[in-house]
N, C-alpha and C positions, 0 to 999 in steps of 0.2 A: 468320711472317706472310707471306702471299702478296701480291704486287702484281698487281692485276687492272686491266684497262683497259676503258673504255667510251667511245664517241664521243658528243659532244653534238650534238643535232640543231639545225636552224635555229630551232626554237622553244625551245631551251634545255633540251630533255628528254634524259634519260639512262636507258638500260635497265640496271638493276643486274645484274651477272653472276649466273647461277644459283647458283654456288658461294657467293657472298656472301649471297644470299637464304636459302639453306639454313643457312649458318653463323649468321646473325642471326635466323633464324626469321621472315623477312619474307615476307608473302604479299599478295595483292590486298587493298587496303583498309588495310594496315598503315601506321602513321605512322613516318616516319624524321626524324631531326634532322640538320641540317647545321651544323657549327661552323667558323667561319673564324678563322685566326690568321695574319696576314700573308699569305703566298702559299700557305698550306696549308689544305685543307678536310678535315674529318673527318666521316664519315657514320656514324651510329649508329642503332640501333633506338630509337624513342621510344615506349616502352611506356606505355600509358595507366594511370591510377590504377585503373580497373576491372579491367584485365588483371592488374595487379600484385596487387590484392586477391584475385582469383580464383586466381592462382598460389599465393599464401600460404595461402589456404583449403584448396586441394587438398593442399599439403604438410602442413599442420597436421592435416588429417583422416587422412592416411596415417600420421603418426607418433603419432596419438592425443592431440594437445594442443588440437584445435579446441574452442572453447567453455570452456576451462579458464582460470582466473586464474593469475597468477604464483604465488600462494600454493598453489594446487592442485598446481602443477608442482614448485616449489622448496621448499614448506613442510616436507615431511618431511625432506628433505636438510638444510635450514637448521636445523631443530630438533635433529636428531642432531648436527650440527656444533657448535651452541651448547652442547649437553649435554656433549659430549666436551671442549670448551674449558673449561667450568666445572669439570669433574673434575680437570683438570690443574693 
C-alpha cells in the first residue's frame, strides 16, 4: 500500500491523487466515502446500488448465468450429488 499525500485547501477541499483515482476507479461524479476512527480517516469508493447491480449483471451475462435461477445453475449438480449419496 502506497502512502499518498494531498494538501487541504482553505475551503476544505482535497484533490485525490491520480494514482488513487485509477486504483479505486474514481472519476468525475463518483461518490467517495470518508470513515473516521479517532485520528484516522479512510477514503473509499462509495459504489451506488445501481453501479453494483450493473457490474453484477455484466459479470453474470459474461459467465452465462444472467436470468437463471439457483435451480437452473445448481440443480443438475445437486441432483447428481444426491443420487451418488443415495447409492452409497
